[in-house]
C-alpha positions as CSV (number, residue, x, y, z in Angstrom):
1,M,0.0,0.0,0.0
2,G,1.1,3.5,-0.7
3,S,-0.2,4.8,2.6
4,H,0.0,3.1,5.9
5,S,-1.4,5.9,8.0
6,N,-3.5,5.2,11.0
7,Q,-7.2,5.5,10.1
8,L,-8.1,7.0,13.5
9,A,-5.6,9.8,12.7
10,S,-7.2,10.3,9.3
11,Y,-10.6,10.6,11.0
12,L,-9.1,13.1,13.5
13,I,-7.6,15.2,10.7
14,A,-10.8,15.2,8.8
15,W,-12.8,16.4,11.8
16,I,-10.3,19.1,12.5
17,I,-10.7,20.4,9.0
18,I,-14.5,20.4,9.4
19,T,-14.1,22.3,12.6
20,F,-12.0,25.0,10.9
21,I,-14.6,25.2,8.0
22,G,-17.3,25.7,10.6
23,V,-15.4,28.5,12.4
24,I,-14.8,30.3,9.1
25,L,-18.4,30.1,8.1
26,F,-19.4,31.2,11.6
27,L,-17.2,34.3,11.3
28,L,-18.0,35.3,7.7
29,P,-21.2,37.3,8.6
30,V,-19.2,39.3,11.2
31,V,-16.0,39.9,9.2
32,Y,-17.7,40.8,5.9
33,D,-20.7,42.5,7.5
34,V,-23.3,40.4,5.6
35,Q,-26.4,42.7,5.3
36,A,-28.9,40.0,4.2
37,A,-30.3,38.8,7.5
38,F,-31.1,35.3,6.4
39,T,-27.9,34.9,4.5
40,G,-26.1,35.6,7.7
41,F,-28.4,33.3,9.6
42,A,-27.7,30.5,7.1
43,L,-23.9,30.9,7.4
44,F,-24.3,31.1,11.2
45,G,-26.3,27.9,11.2
46,I,-23.9,26.0,9.0
47,G,-20.9,27.3,10.9
48,V,-22.4,26.2,14.3
49,L,-23.3,22.8,12.9
50,F,-19.9,22.1,11.4
51,A,-17.8,23.7,14.3
52,G,-19.9,22.1,17.0
53,T,-19.9,18.6,15.5
54,G,-16.3,18.9,14.4
55,F,-15.1,20.0,17.8
56,G,-17.0,17.2,19.5
57,M,-15.7,14.5,17.1
58,T,-12.2,15.9,17.4
59,I,-12.2,15.3,21.1
60,N,-13.8,11.9,20.6
61,Y,-11.1,10.7,18.2
62,S,-8.3,12.2,20.2
63,V,-9.5,10.2,23.2
64,R,-9.9,7.0,21.1
65,I,-6.3,7.4,19.8
66,L,-5.0,7.7,23.4
67,K,-7.0,4.7,24.6
68,Q,-5.9,2.5,21.7
69,K,-2.2,3.1,22.5
70,F,-2.8,1.5,25.9
71,S,-5.0,-1.4,24.7
72,E,-3.2,-2.7,21.6
73,P,-2.8,-6.5,21.7
74,K,0.6,-7.8,22.8
75,A,0.2,-11.3,21.2
76,L,0.8,-12.0,17.6
77,P,-2.2,-11.9,15.2
78,I,-3.8,-15.1,13.9
79,V,-3.6,-13.7,10.4
80,E,-2.2,-10.5,8.9
81,W,-3.2,-9.3,5.5
82,I,-2.4,-6.2,3.4
83,L,-4.8,-5.5,0.6
84,S,-3.7,-4.1,-2.8
85,D,-4.6,-0.5,-3.7
86,E,-7.4,-1.7,-5.9
87,E,-8.9,-4.0,-3.2
88,W,-8.7,-1.3,-0.6
89,K,-10.4,1.2,-2.9
90,Q,-13.2,-1.3,-3.6
91,Y,-13.6,-1.9,0.1
92,C,-13.8,1.9,0.8
93,I,-16.5,2.3,-1.8
94,Q,-18.4,-0.7,-0.3
95,R,-18.1,0.6,3.2
96,L,-19.3,4.0,2.1
97,K,-22.4,2.5,0.6
98,Y,-23.0,0.3,3.7
99,N,-22.7,3.4,6.0
100,L,-25.0,5.5,3.8
101,K,-27.6,2.7,3.9
102,S,-27.2,2.5,7.7
103,Y,-27.6,6.2,8.1
104,L,-30.6,6.4,5.8
105,N,-33.1,6.4,8.7
106,L,-31.1,9.3,10.3
107,Y,-31.4,11.3,7.1
108,Y,-35.1,10.7,7.0
109,L,-35.4,11.9,10.6
110,V,-33.5,15.1,9.8
111,I,-35.7,15.8,6.8
112,A,-38.9,15.1,8.8
113,S,-37.7,17.4,11.6
114,G,-37.0,20.1,9.0
115,L,-40.5,19.7,7.5
116,I,-42.1,20.1,11.0
117,I,-40.1,23.3,11.5
118,Y,-41.2,24.6,8.1
119,V,-44.9,24.0,8.9
120,V,-44.5,25.9,12.2
121,L,-42.8,28.8,10.3
122,L,-45.7,28.9,7.9
123,F,-48.0,29.8,10.7
124,V,-45.5,32.1,12.6
125,L,-44.1,34.2,9.8
126,E,-46.2,36.6,7.8
127,E,-44.0,37.4,4.8
128,Q,-44.0,34.6,2.2
129,T,-40.7,35.8,0.8
130,T,-39.1,35.4,4.2
131,I,-40.5,31.8,4.5
132,I,-39.1,30.9,1.0
133,D,-35.7,32.3,2.0
134,I,-35.6,30.2,5.2
135,L,-36.7,27.1,3.4
136,L,-34.0,27.6,0.7
137,Y,-31.2,28.2,3.2
138,D,-32.2,25.3,5.5
139,F,-32.4,23.0,2.5
140,I,-28.9,24.1,1.3
141,L,-27.6,23.6,4.9
142,I,-28.9,20.0,5.0
143,I,-27.6,19.1,1.6
144,L,-24.2,20.6,2.2
145,S,-24.0,18.8,5.5
146,V,-24.7,15.4,4.0
147,I,-22.3,16.0,1.1
148,I,-19.4,17.3,3.2
149,F,-19.7,14.7,6.0
150,T,-20.1,11.9,3.4
151,F,-17.0,13.2,1.5
152,F,-14.8,13.4,4.6
153,N,-16.0,10.0,5.7
154,Y,-15.0,8.5,2.4
155,L,-11.7,10.5,2.4
156,S,-10.8,9.2,5.8
157,Y,-11.2,5.6,4.5
158,I,-9.1,6.2,1.5
159,L,-6.3,7.8,3.5
160,G,-6.2,4.7,5.7
161,S,-4.2,1.6,4.9
162,G,-5.4,-1.8,3.8
163,E,-3.7,-3.6,6.7
164,V,-5.8,-6.2,8.5
165,K,-4.8,-8.0,11.7
166,I,-7.1,-10.6,13.3
167,Y,-6.4,-11.6,16.9
168,N,-8.1,-14.1,19.2
169,S,-10.3,-11.4,20.8
170,S,-9.9,-8.3,18.6
171,V,-9.5,-7.0,15.0
172,M,-7.3,-4.2,13.8
173,L,-8.4,-2.7,10.6
174,S,-6.3,0.1,9.1
175,G,-4.9,0.9,12.5
176,V,-8.3,1.0,14.2
177,L,-8.7,-1.6,17.0
178,Y,-12.1,-3.3,17.5
179,N,-11.9,-5.2,20.8
180,W,-14.3,-7.6,22.5
181,G,-11.7,-9.1,24.8
182,I,-12.6,-6.8,27.6
183,P,-14.7,-7.3,30.8
184,Q,-18.3,-8.0,29.8
185,G,-17.3,-8.0,26.1
186,K,-18.6,-10.8,24.0
187,L,-18.3,-12.1,20.4
188,I,-21.8,-12.8,19.1
189,N,-21.4,-13.9,15.5
190,V,-18.8,-14.2,12.7
191,E,-19.8,-14.9,9.1
192,L,-18.4,-14.7,5.6
193,V,-20.3,-12.2,3.4
194,E,-20.0,-12.5,-0.4
195,D,-19.3,-9.0,-1.7
196,N,-16.7,-7.1,-3.6
197,P,-14.4,-7.7,-1.9
198,T,-15.5,-10.6,0.3
199,I,-16.1,-9.6,3.9
200,I,-15.6,-11.3,7.3
201,S,-18.4,-9.7,9.4
202,F,-17.7,-9.7,13.2
203,E,-20.6,-8.9,15.5
204,Y,-19.8,-8.3,19.2
205,S,-21.1,-6.5,22.3
206,T,-19.3,-4.3,24.7
207,P,-20.4,-2.6,28.0
208,Y,-22.0,0.8,27.5
209,R,-22.9,3.4,30.1
210,R,-26.5,4.6,29.6
211,M,-28.1,7.7,31.2
212,S,-31.3,5.8,31.9
213,P,-31.5,2.4,33.7
214,L,-34.4,1.5,31.3
215,L,-32.0,1.3,28.4
216,A,-29.7,-1.6,27.6
217,N,-26.2,-1.4,29.2
218,V,-24.5,-3.2,26.3
219,K,-23.7,-1.9,22.8
220,R,-23.7,-4.1,19.7
221,N,-20.8,-3.4,17.4
222,F,-20.0,-4.5,13.9
223,V,-16.7,-4.6,12.0
224,R,-16.5,-5.6,8.3
225,V,-13.1,-7.0,7.5
226,P,-12.1,-7.2,3.8
227,V,-10.5,-10.5,2.6
228,P,-7.8,-10.4,-0.1
229,L,-8.7,-12.3,-3.3
230,F,-6.3,-15.2,-2.8
231,E,-7.0,-15.7,1.0
232,M,-10.5,-17.1,0.7
233,S,-9.7,-20.6,2.1
234,R,-7.9,-19.0,5.0
235,A,-10.8,-16.7,5.7
236,T,-13.3,-19.6,5.6
237,Y,-11.1,-21.5,8.2
238,I,-10.9,-18.4,10.5
239,V,-14.7,-17.9,10.4
240,N,-15.3,-21.6,11.2
241,E,-12.9,-21.5,14.1
242,F,-14.5,-18.4,15.6
243,Q,-18.0,-19.9,15.2
244,K,-16.8,-23.0,17.1
245,R,-15.7,-20.8,20.0
246,I,-19.0,-19.0,20.0
247,N,-21.0,-22.3,20.0
248,N,-18.9,-23.7,22.8
249,T,-19.6,-20.7,25.0
250,V,-23.4,-20.8,24.4
């Protein structure tokens, strides 16, 4: 691979960039004295969204990088693969499609919330032109958010490396550790998924602190590990071995 950078670091860099973009958009109405009220409002809204989300995610990934340094496996991996540039590119595209499909319900929720706000504005605001302006700017805000976040998400994958390490109780994919070998952690299912490239799908649970005692205190996690073209027999063996362990603990 041409790039062996840690994917967590790539995520961190991407979110830092988003934070700076948000700060710039936030300051534009002040620096350039934007006269149009709703133009300034739109820039302010986009800036707050990007800067706030970016800052929070920057802290999140900074903490994850520090935690991972202290929890990396000391044992040798069961298997170690490095995907070719083309295989890694195909995996990145596949993962992007998978994430978009997973986030589809969230996008619907955002759009539905926006429609509710629009209906409220129709009754609150008197000037029709004002309503149209707000609808336009909010629509642009949502579209830009989806496009930019999706782009940086995909970019963070591409900047990562196609290095795969599978351990007895964890997986490291492009420098990111997915670990179920912790107190109250549990491997739930491992299966081979036919795709381009073929995927080993790991499903596992980890303890999760909830604000409400009514909610589950475990979090279900998934990691989709790409399999190099000429490692199918080895991948099948690994899946079977993990499934035997799962069946023996049930």
